[in-house]
C-alpha positions as CSV (number, residue, x, y, z in Angstrom):
1,M,-1.4,15.6,5.7
2,E,-1.4,19.3,5.6
3,R,-4.5,21.2,4.4
4,W,-4.5,24.7,3.1
5,T,-7.2,27.3,2.9
6,L,-8.0,28.8,-0.5
7,G,-6.2,31.9,-1.3
8,E,-3.4,31.4,1.2
9,D,0.2,30.4,0.4
10,S,1.6,27.6,2.5
11,S,4.2,24.8,2.7
12,S,4.5,21.2,4.1
13,D,7.5,18.9,5.0
14,I,6.1,16.6,3.7
15,N,1.4,-21.2,18.9
16,K,-2.0,-24.2,19.2
17,N,-0.9,-26.9,16.8
18,K,1.5,-28.6,19.3
19,K,-1.1,-28.7,22.0
20,K,-3.6,-30.3,19.7
21,D,-1.0,-32.9,18.6
22,D,-0.1,-33.7,22.2
23,E,-3.8,-34.2,23.1
24,E,-4.3,-36.5,20.1
25,D,-1.3,-38.6,21.2
26,I,-2.6,-38.8,24.8
27,N,-6.1,-39.8,23.7
28,F,-4.7,-42.6,21.5
29,I,-2.6,-44.0,24.4
30,L,-5.6,-44.0,26.6
31,D,-7.8,-45.7,24.1
32,G,-5.3,-48.3,22.9
33,F,-3.3,-49.2,26.0
34,N,-5.6,-48.9,29.1
35,D,-4.9,-51.8,31.5
36,N,-7.9,-53.8,32.9
37,D,-8.2,-55.2,36.4
38,N,-6.3,-58.5,35.5
39,G,-3.3,-56.5,34.2
40,Q,-4.1,-57.3,30.6
41,N,-4.3,-54.9,27.9
42,S,-7.9,-54.5,26.8
43,G,-6.9,-52.6,23.6
44,M,-4.7,-55.5,22.5
45,K,-7.4,-58.0,23.2
46,Q,-9.8,-56.1,21.0
47,S,-7.2,-55.8,18.3
48,S,-6.2,-59.5,18.4
49,A,-9.9,-60.6,18.2
50,S,-10.6,-58.6,15.2
51,N,-7.3,-58.4,13.3
52,G,-5.4,-61.6,14.4
53,S,-1.7,-60.8,14.9
54,K,-2.0,-57.0,14.3
55,T,-1.2,-54.7,17.1
56,P,-2.2,-51.1,17.6
57,K,1.5,-50.2,18.3
58,K,2.2,-50.2,14.6
59,N,-0.7,-47.9,14.0
60,Y,0.4,-45.6,16.8
61,S,3.9,-45.3,15.3
62,R,2.4,-44.7,11.8
63,D,0.1,-42.0,13.1
64,K,2.8,-40.4,15.1
65,E,5.1,-40.2,12.1
66,A,2.2,-38.7,10.1
67,N,1.7,-36.1,12.7
68,R,5.4,-35.2,12.7
69,S,5.3,-34.9,8.9
70,S,2.2,-32.7,9.0
71,K,3.8,-30.4,11.7
72,S,7.0,-30.1,9.6
73,Q,4.9,-29.0,6.6
74,R,3.0,-26.4,8.5
75,I,6.3,-24.9,9.9
76,L,7.7,-24.9,6.3
77,Y,4.6,-23.0,5.0
78,V,4.9,-20.5,7.8
79,F,8.5,-19.7,6.9
80,L,7.7,-19.4,3.2
81,F,4.8,-17.1,4.0
82,I,7.0,-14.8,6.1
83,A,9.7,-14.8,3.4
84,A,7.1,-13.8,0.8
85,I,5.9,-10.9,3.0
86,I,9.4,-9.6,3.6
87,S,10.1,-9.7,-0.2
88,I,6.9,-7.8,-1.0
89,Y,7.7,-5.2,1.7
90,Y,11.1,-4.5,0.2
91,V,9.7,-4.3,-3.4
92,I,7.2,-1.8,-2.2
93,K,9.8,0.3,-0.3
94,T,11.9,0.4,-3.4
95,F,9.4,1.3,-6.0
96,Y,6.8,3.1,-3.9
97,P,8.5,4.9,-1.0
98,N,6.3,6.4,1.8
99,N,4.4,9.4,0.8
100,N,5.9,12.8,1.4
101,I,9.1,11.5,3.0
102,H,11.9,13.9,2.1
103,I,9.8,15.7,-0.4
104,K,8.7,19.2,0.3
105,I,5.7,21.0,-1.3
106,F,5.8,24.7,-0.9
107,N,4.8,28.1,-2.2
108,L,1.2,27.1,-3.0
109,K,-1.0,29.6,-4.6
110,T,-4.7,29.5,-5.7
111,K,-6.6,31.4,-8.4
112,L,-10.2,31.2,-9.5
113,Y,-10.7,31.9,-13.3
114,R,-13.3,31.6,-16.0
115,S,-12.7,29.7,-19.2
116,K,-13.4,31.5,-22.5
117,I,-14.9,28.3,-23.8
118,L,-17.2,27.3,-21.0
119,P,-18.9,29.6,-18.5
120,E,-17.8,27.9,-15.3
121,N,-15.5,28.7,-12.4
122,N,-12.2,26.8,-12.4
123,L,-9.6,26.6,-9.6
124,L,-6.0,26.8,-10.5
125,I,-3.4,25.7,-7.8
126,T,0.3,26.1,-8.4
127,G,3.3,25.3,-6.3
128,F,6.8,23.9,-6.1
129,L,8.2,20.5,-5.2
130,S,11.6,19.9,-3.8
131,N,13.5,16.6,-3.6
132,N,15.2,16.5,-0.2
133,N,16.5,12.9,-0.6
134,K,20.2,12.1,-1.3
135,F,19.3,10.5,-4.6
136,P,17.3,11.6,-7.7
137,I,13.6,10.7,-8.0
138,G,11.3,10.6,-10.9
139,F,7.6,10.3,-12.0
140,V,6.3,12.1,-9.0
141,K,2.5,11.7,-8.9
142,L,0.5,14.2,-6.8
143,K,-2.9,13.7,-5.2
144,C,-5.0,16.8,-5.0
145,N,-8.2,17.0,-2.9
146,L,-10.9,19.7,-2.4
147,Y,-12.7,19.8,0.9
148,S,-16.0,21.3,2.1
149,S,-16.2,23.3,5.4
150,K,-17.1,19.9,7.1
151,N,-13.9,18.3,5.7
152,I,-15.8,16.2,3.2
153,I,-13.9,15.4,0.0
154,L,-15.6,17.1,-2.9
155,A,-13.2,16.3,-5.7
156,T,-9.9,14.5,-6.3
157,K,-7.4,14.8,-9.1
158,Y,-4.1,13.1,-9.9
159,I,-1.4,15.0,-11.8
160,Y,2.3,14.7,-12.4
161,A,4.9,17.2,-11.3
162,G,6.8,19.3,-13.8
163,N,3.7,20.3,-15.9
164,F,2.7,23.9,-16.3
165,I,0.4,25.9,-18.5
166,N,0.3,29.6,-18.9
167,I,-2.9,31.1,-17.5
168,N,-3.8,33.0,-20.7
169,K,-3.5,29.8,-22.8
170,L,-5.3,27.9,-20.0
171,K,-8.4,30.0,-20.5
172,T,-8.7,29.0,-24.1
173,M,-8.1,25.2,-23.7
174,T,-10.7,22.5,-23.5
175,N,-10.9,20.3,-20.4
176,T,-9.6,17.3,-22.3
177,S,-6.5,19.2,-23.4
178,I,-5.8,20.5,-19.9
179,N,-6.0,17.0,-18.3
180,K,-3.8,15.5,-21.0
181,I,-1.0,18.0,-20.3
182,L,-1.2,17.8,-16.5
183,Q,-1.2,14.0,-16.5
184,N,2.0,13.7,-18.6
185,K,4.2,11.6,-16.3
186,N,7.4,12.8,-18.0
187,G,6.7,16.4,-17.1
188,K,7.2,19.4,-19.4
189,S,10.6,19.2,-21.1
190,M,11.2,15.9,-19.3
191,S,11.4,17.7,-16.0
192,D,9.7,14.8,-14.1
193,L,12.1,12.1,-15.4
194,E,14.9,12.8,-13.0
195,I,14.5,15.4,-10.2
196,L,17.8,16.0,-8.6
197,P,18.2,16.8,-4.8
198,Q,17.5,20.4,-3.9
199,R,16.4,21.3,-7.4
200,P,12.7,22.4,-7.1
201,I,10.4,22.0,-10.0
202,K,7.0,23.6,-10.6
203,F,3.6,21.9,-10.8
204,M,0.0,22.9,-11.2
205,T,-3.5,21.4,-11.0
206,V,-6.8,22.6,-12.3
207,F,-10.2,21.7,-10.9
208,L,-12.8,22.4,-13.6
209,N,-16.2,23.7,-12.6
210,V,-15.1,23.8,-8.9
211,P,-17.9,23.1,-6.3
212,T,-19.1,26.3,-4.8
213,D,-18.8,25.0,-1.2
214,T,-15.1,24.4,-1.5
215,K,-13.4,25.6,1.6
216,N,-9.8,24.2,1.5
217,F,-7.6,21.8,-0.3
218,S,-4.6,19.4,0.2
219,I,-1.8,18.2,-2.0
220,T,0.2,15.0,-1.2
221,V,2.6,12.8,-3.0
222,S,0.8,9.7,-4.3
223,H,4.0,7.9,-5.4
224,F,7.4,8.4,-6.9
225,Y,10.3,6.3,-8.1
226,A,13.7,6.4,-6.5
227,I,16.6,6.5,-9.0
228,K,19.6,4.8,-7.4
229,K,22.5,4.6,-9.8
230,K,25.1,1.9,-9.5
């Protein structure tokens, strides 16, 4: 992210489950099928005395089958989770491309002025935005920050490209009217609906009652829509 000093013009190009299951199988074999000194199976004696003809072999098979089923479910859930992440990624890449990629902000200018309505210092920042992609873009939203000399953010505003107000008219407008115009996502004369490649459009932002310790500022692309025609 580039930062500019007030008053200057600038530009910017912009695995553990398997081990656990194996340990459970080994423990079961040791508990149910340990041979005693006479070569007889102590686990089967205990089972015969308490359950008659039942043998732990059936229980072992049943538990092993349950473990396999549980493991298969876990693997399925992992694949489904990965598929969901990939889908979300491509949706984000389509509708919210990375900030400032193939979008250039240039010819920035700053101006301090006083409103005729309120006696406060306002900061006007103007510039141009160029679409350097191979396809049109639209609804370009810009994030504008003011910083102190210690790089602390003093104020943040969001505006849409393509909006512009004449300075003389700006001095007579209320804060509400100014914000309403600059946050029009269509842009003036629908200029932000479809920005063609290599066709720069103008933008501006106004910080009302700007903090006196403002030292520099930054303007970055918050998001935009890629217009890909079939």
